[in-house]
VMD Tcl script that builds the backbone (N, CA, C; Angstrom):
set m [mol new atoms 231]
animate dup $m
set s [atomselect $m all]
$s set {name element resname resid chain x y z} {
  {N N MET 1 A 13.279 -45.340 -15.063}
  {CA C MET 1 A 12.215 -44.374 -15.232}
  {C C MET 1 A 12.564 -43.467 -16.406}
  {N N ASN 2 A 11.645 -43.301 -17.324}
  {CA C ASN 2 A 11.958 -42.447 -18.462}
  {C C ASN 2 A 11.766 -40.975 -18.108}
  {N N MET 3 A 12.150 -40.108 -19.032}
  {CA C MET 3 A 12.161 -38.681 -18.773}
  {C C MET 3 A 10.762 -38.151 -18.466}
  {N N GLN 4 A 9.738 -38.589 -19.179}
  {CA C GLN 4 A 8.384 -38.110 -18.938}
  {C C GLN 4 A 7.882 -38.530 -17.558}
  {N N ASP 5 A 8.210 -39.760 -17.144}
  {CA C ASP 5 A 7.804 -40.226 -15.820}
  {C C ASP 5 A 8.466 -39.401 -14.723}
  {N N LYS 6 A 9.751 -39.107 -14.854}
  {CA C LYS 6 A 10.456 -38.303 -13.857}
  {C C LYS 6 A 9.811 -36.929 -13.735}
  {N N ARG 7 A 9.498 -36.338 -14.866}
  {CA C ARG 7 A 8.883 -35.004 -14.875}
  {C C ARG 7 A 7.499 -35.050 -14.228}
  {N N GLU 8 A 6.708 -36.041 -14.559}
  {CA C GLU 8 A 5.369 -36.192 -13.995}
  {C C GLU 8 A 5.428 -36.366 -12.478}
  {N N VAL 9 A 6.333 -37.195 -11.994}
  {CA C VAL 9 A 6.486 -37.410 -10.557}
  {C C VAL 9 A 6.862 -36.105 -9.870}
  {N N GLU 10 A 7.778 -35.365 -10.451}
  {CA C GLU 10 A 8.214 -34.107 -9.840}
  {C C GLU 10 A 7.089 -33.072 -9.828}
  {N N ILE 11 A 6.329 -32.977 -10.890}
  {CA C ILE 11 A 5.209 -32.032 -10.930}
  {C C ILE 11 A 4.170 -32.400 -9.877}
  {N N ARG 12 A 3.905 -33.684 -9.717}
  {CA C ARG 12 A 2.945 -34.114 -8.697}
  {C C ARG 12 A 3.465 -33.820 -7.287}
  {N N ARG 13 A 4.754 -34.005 -7.056}
  {CA C ARG 13 A 5.334 -33.674 -5.745}
  {C C ARG 13 A 5.191 -32.187 -5.455}
  {N N ARG 14 A 5.430 -31.369 -6.474}
  {CA C ARG 14 A 5.322 -29.922 -6.304}
  {C C ARG 14 A 3.882 -29.506 -6.018}
  {N N ALA 15 A 2.946 -30.089 -6.725}
  {CA C ALA 15 A 1.528 -29.768 -6.497}
  {C C ALA 15 A 1.117 -30.184 -5.079}
  {N N TRP 16 A 1.490 -31.391 -4.662}
  {CA C TRP 16 A 1.144 -31.862 -3.325}
  {C C TRP 16 A 1.768 -30.979 -2.259}
  {N N SER 17 A 3.022 -30.590 -2.438}
  {CA C SER 17 A 3.705 -29.750 -1.465}
  {C C SER 17 A 2.992 -28.410 -1.315}
  {N N MET 18 A 2.572 -27.830 -2.416}
  {CA C MET 18 A 1.883 -26.543 -2.362}
  {C C MET 18 A 0.515 -26.694 -1.687}
  {N N LEU 19 A -0.212 -27.770 -1.977}
  {CA C LEU 19 A -1.505 -28.006 -1.329}
  {C C LEU 19 A -1.335 -28.235 0.177}
  {N N TYR 20 A -0.315 -28.986 0.549}
  {CA C TYR 20 A -0.038 -29.268 1.961}
  {C C TYR 20 A 0.247 -27.969 2.714}
  {N N HIS 21 A 1.118 -27.127 2.147}
  {CA C HIS 21 A 1.463 -25.865 2.809}
  {C C HIS 21 A 0.283 -24.893 2.817}
  {N N LEU 22 A -0.524 -24.900 1.768}
  {CA C LEU 22 A -1.719 -24.059 1.734}
  {C C LEU 22 A -2.692 -24.494 2.832}
  {N N ASP 23 A -2.865 -25.798 3.008}
  {CA C ASP 23 A -3.729 -26.319 4.063}
  {C C ASP 23 A -3.245 -25.847 5.432}
  {N N ARG 24 A -1.939 -25.924 5.667}
  {CA C ARG 24 A -1.378 -25.484 6.946}
  {C C ARG 24 A -1.572 -23.980 7.152}
  {N N THR 25 A -1.353 -23.202 6.121}
  {CA C THR 25 A -1.482 -21.753 6.224}
  {C C THR 25 A -2.924 -21.349 6.514}
  {N N ILE 26 A -3.870 -21.917 5.773}
  {CA C ILE 26 A -5.276 -21.585 5.978}
  {C C ILE 26 A -5.734 -22.003 7.367}
  {N N SER 27 A -5.296 -23.168 7.826}
  {CA C SER 27 A -5.707 -23.616 9.159}
  {C C SER 27 A -5.188 -22.671 10.241}
  {N N LEU 28 A -3.995 -22.130 10.062}
  {CA C LEU 28 A -3.472 -21.158 11.021}
  {C C LEU 28 A -4.267 -19.852 10.974}
  {N N LEU 29 A -4.617 -19.416 9.768}
  {CA C LEU 29 A -5.331 -18.141 9.625}
  {C C LEU 29 A -6.742 -18.188 10.198}
  {N N VAL 30 A -7.431 -19.302 10.052}
  {CA C VAL 30 A -8.808 -19.391 10.523}
  {C C VAL 30 A -8.927 -20.055 11.890}
  {N N GLY 31 A -7.825 -20.514 12.441}
  {CA C GLY 31 A -7.834 -21.105 13.774}
  {C C GLY 31 A -8.483 -22.474 13.848}
  {N N ARG 32 A -8.394 -23.212 12.800}
  {CA C ARG 32 A -8.975 -24.558 12.746}
  {C C ARG 32 A -7.852 -25.582 12.564}
  {N N PRO 33 A -8.122 -26.838 12.880}
  {CA C PRO 33 A -7.087 -27.860 12.665}
  {C C PRO 33 A -6.851 -28.088 11.167}
  {N N ALA 34 A -5.667 -28.531 10.856}
  {CA C ALA 34 A -5.322 -28.822 9.459}
  {C C ALA 34 A -6.159 -29.992 8.958}
  {N N SER 35 A -6.489 -29.967 7.681}
  {CA C SER 35 A -7.282 -31.041 7.070}
  {C C SER 35 A -6.429 -32.252 6.729}
  {N N ILE 36 A -5.165 -32.020 6.416}
  {CA C ILE 36 A -4.269 -33.102 6.007}
  {C C ILE 36 A -3.449 -33.532 7.217}
  {N N SER 37 A -3.635 -34.762 7.636}
  {CA C SER 37 A -2.894 -35.295 8.775}
  {C C SER 37 A -1.494 -35.724 8.328}
  {N N ASP 38 A -0.501 -35.398 9.133}
  {CA C ASP 38 A 0.866 -35.821 8.824}
  {C C ASP 38 A 0.984 -37.342 8.772}
  {N N ALA 39 A 0.138 -38.043 9.513}
  {CA C ALA 39 A 0.177 -39.504 9.528}
  {C C ALA 39 A -0.276 -40.111 8.202}
  {N N HIS 40 A -0.948 -39.321 7.384}
  {CA C HIS 40 A -1.479 -39.836 6.127}
  {C C HIS 40 A -0.687 -39.403 4.893}
  {N N THR 41 A 0.480 -38.869 5.101}
  {CA C THR 41 A 1.300 -38.464 3.957}
  {C C THR 41 A 2.743 -38.931 4.145}
  {N N ASP 42 A 3.319 -39.446 3.079}
  {CA C ASP 42 A 4.728 -39.841 3.108}
  {C C ASP 42 A 5.433 -39.409 1.824}
  {N N THR 43 A 4.880 -38.423 1.176}
  {CA C THR 43 A 5.455 -37.926 -0.078}
  {C C THR 43 A 6.771 -37.202 0.181}
  {N N ARG 44 A 7.751 -37.471 -0.651}
  {CA C ARG 44 A 9.032 -36.764 -0.530}
  {C C ARG 44 A 8.876 -35.310 -0.965}
  {N N MET 45 A 9.758 -34.473 -0.458}
  {CA C MET 45 A 9.751 -33.057 -0.832}
  {C C MET 45 A 10.125 -32.909 -2.306}
  {N N PRO 46 A 9.699 -31.815 -2.948}
  {CA C PRO 46 A 10.093 -31.602 -4.343}
  {C C PRO 46 A 11.608 -31.378 -4.451}
  {N N ALA 47 A 12.123 -31.640 -5.626}
  {CA C ALA 47 A 13.560 -31.450 -5.860}
  {C C ALA 47 A 13.893 -29.965 -5.888}
  {N N ASN 48 A 15.094 -29.635 -5.488}
  {CA C ASN 48 A 15.565 -28.256 -5.495}
  {C C ASN 48 A 16.000 -27.885 -6.918}
  {N N LEU 49 A 15.002 -27.693 -7.774}
  {CA C LEU 49 A 15.228 -27.362 -9.180}
  {C C LEU 49 A 14.301 -26.233 -9.591}
  {N N ASP 50 A 14.749 -25.400 -10.500}
  {CA C ASP 50 A 13.869 -24.398 -11.092}
  {C C ASP 50 A 12.954 -25.082 -12.103}
  {N N ASP 51 A 11.807 -24.472 -12.378}
  {CA C ASP 51 A 10.835 -25.072 -13.294}
  {C C ASP 51 A 11.417 -25.357 -14.680}
  {N N ASP 52 A 12.245 -24.458 -15.187}
  {CA C ASP 52 A 12.803 -24.658 -16.535}
  {C C ASP 52 A 13.760 -25.848 -16.596}
  {N N GLU 53 A 14.295 -26.268 -15.469}
  {CA C GLU 53 A 15.193 -27.426 -15.446}
  {C C GLU 53 A 14.443 -28.746 -15.606}
  {N N LEU 54 A 13.137 -28.729 -15.458}
  {CA C LEU 54 A 12.338 -29.946 -15.611}
  {C C LEU 54 A 12.082 -30.284 -17.070}
  {N N GLU 55 A 12.413 -29.395 -17.974}
  {CA C GLU 55 A 12.141 -29.605 -19.396}
  {C C GLU 55 A 13.055 -30.657 -20.020}
  {N N GLY 56 A 14.307 -30.664 -19.660}
  {CA C GLY 56 A 15.240 -31.628 -20.244}
  {C C GLY 56 A 15.447 -32.815 -19.322}
  {N N ASP 57 A 16.544 -33.527 -19.545}
  {CA C ASP 57 A 16.903 -34.633 -18.662}
  {C C ASP 57 A 17.478 -34.028 -17.385}
  {N N PHE 58 A 16.927 -34.377 -16.244}
  {CA C PHE 58 A 17.367 -33.781 -14.989}
  {C C PHE 58 A 17.573 -34.861 -13.939}
  {N N ASP 59 A 18.332 -34.498 -12.925}
  {CA C ASP 59 A 18.575 -35.399 -11.806}
  {C C ASP 59 A 17.438 -35.225 -10.800}
  {N N PRO 60 A 16.639 -36.264 -10.545}
  {CA C PRO 60 A 15.518 -36.128 -9.612}
  {C C PRO 60 A 15.931 -35.733 -8.192}
  {N N ALA 61 A 17.196 -35.919 -7.851}
  {CA C ALA 61 A 17.672 -35.513 -6.523}
  {C C ALA 61 A 17.768 -33.998 -6.410}
  {N N GLY 62 A 17.886 -33.305 -7.531}
  {CA C GLY 62 A 17.974 -31.846 -7.518}
  {C C GLY 62 A 19.348 -31.348 -7.108}
  {N N HIS 63 A 19.422 -30.057 -6.873}
  {CA C HIS 63 A 20.660 -29.415 -6.435}
  {C C HIS 63 A 20.727 -29.451 -4.914}
  {N N PRO 64 A 21.928 -29.306 -4.362}
  {CA C PRO 64 A 22.014 -29.175 -2.904}
  {C C PRO 64 A 21.332 -27.870 -2.473}
  {N N LEU 65 A 20.867 -27.821 -1.233}
  {CA C LEU 65 A 20.179 -26.619 -0.758}
  {C C LEU 65 A 21.098 -25.408 -0.659}
  {N N THR 66 A 22.395 -25.616 -0.800}
  {CA C THR 66 A 23.323 -24.483 -0.805}
  {C C THR 66 A 23.225 -23.695 -2.108}
  {N N LYS 67 A 22.624 -24.284 -3.145}
  {CA C LYS 67 A 22.385 -23.578 -4.403}
  {C C LYS 67 A 20.919 -23.141 -4.424}
  {N N PRO 68 A 20.643 -21.852 -4.213}
  {CA C PRO 68 A 19.259 -21.399 -4.137}
  {C C PRO 68 A 18.521 -21.498 -5.469}
  {N N THR 69 A 17.286 -21.961 -5.389}
  {CA C THR 69 A 16.384 -21.997 -6.542}
  {C C THR 69 A 15.029 -21.476 -6.067}
  {N N VAL 70 A 14.078 -21.394 -6.969}
  {CA C VAL 70 A 12.738 -20.958 -6.602}
  {C C VAL 70 A 12.134 -21.897 -5.558}
  {N N TYR 71 A 12.430 -23.182 -5.650}
  {CA C TYR 71 A 11.837 -24.156 -4.736}
  {C C TYR 71 A 12.621 -24.344 -3.437}
  {N N SER 72 A 13.738 -23.686 -3.276}
  {CA C SER 72 A 14.489 -23.800 -2.018}
  {C C SER 72 A 13.626 -23.388 -0.832}
  {N N TYR 73 A 12.872 -22.304 -0.989}
  {CA C TYR 73 A 12.025 -21.836 0.105}
  {C C TYR 73 A 10.923 -22.832 0.427}
  {N N VAL 74 A 10.326 -23.426 -0.595}
  {CA C VAL 74 A 9.263 -24.411 -0.385}
  {C C VAL 74 A 9.803 -25.607 0.391}
  {N N ILE 75 A 11.017 -26.009 0.091}
  {CA C ILE 75 A 11.598 -27.188 0.727}
  {C C ILE 75 A 11.919 -26.928 2.196}
  {N N VAL 76 A 12.459 -25.776 2.511}
  {CA C VAL 76 A 12.912 -25.523 3.884}
  {C C VAL 76 A 11.828 -24.978 4.811}
  {N N ARG 77 A 10.696 -24.554 4.296}
  {CA C ARG 77 A 9.690 -23.990 5.203}
  {C C ARG 77 A 8.921 -25.019 5.945}
}
mol reanalyze $m
mol bondsrecalc $m
mol representation Tube
mol addrep $m
């Protein structure tokens, strides 16, 4: 996988993760069932990387969760 493909995959994972969590949050606030069924998603969580780390060559596995980044909270919630 080339560098642009890795970056594109990671950006899409991040967008999906944010939409998934937004769906869950809104459903809790309005008292309605979630729109996105867990049975219909198998996307991996985003990598534990800061946004600026996606600019160069990066490891798609990310950092261990013991190293806090902006996305650490998104991953563990």
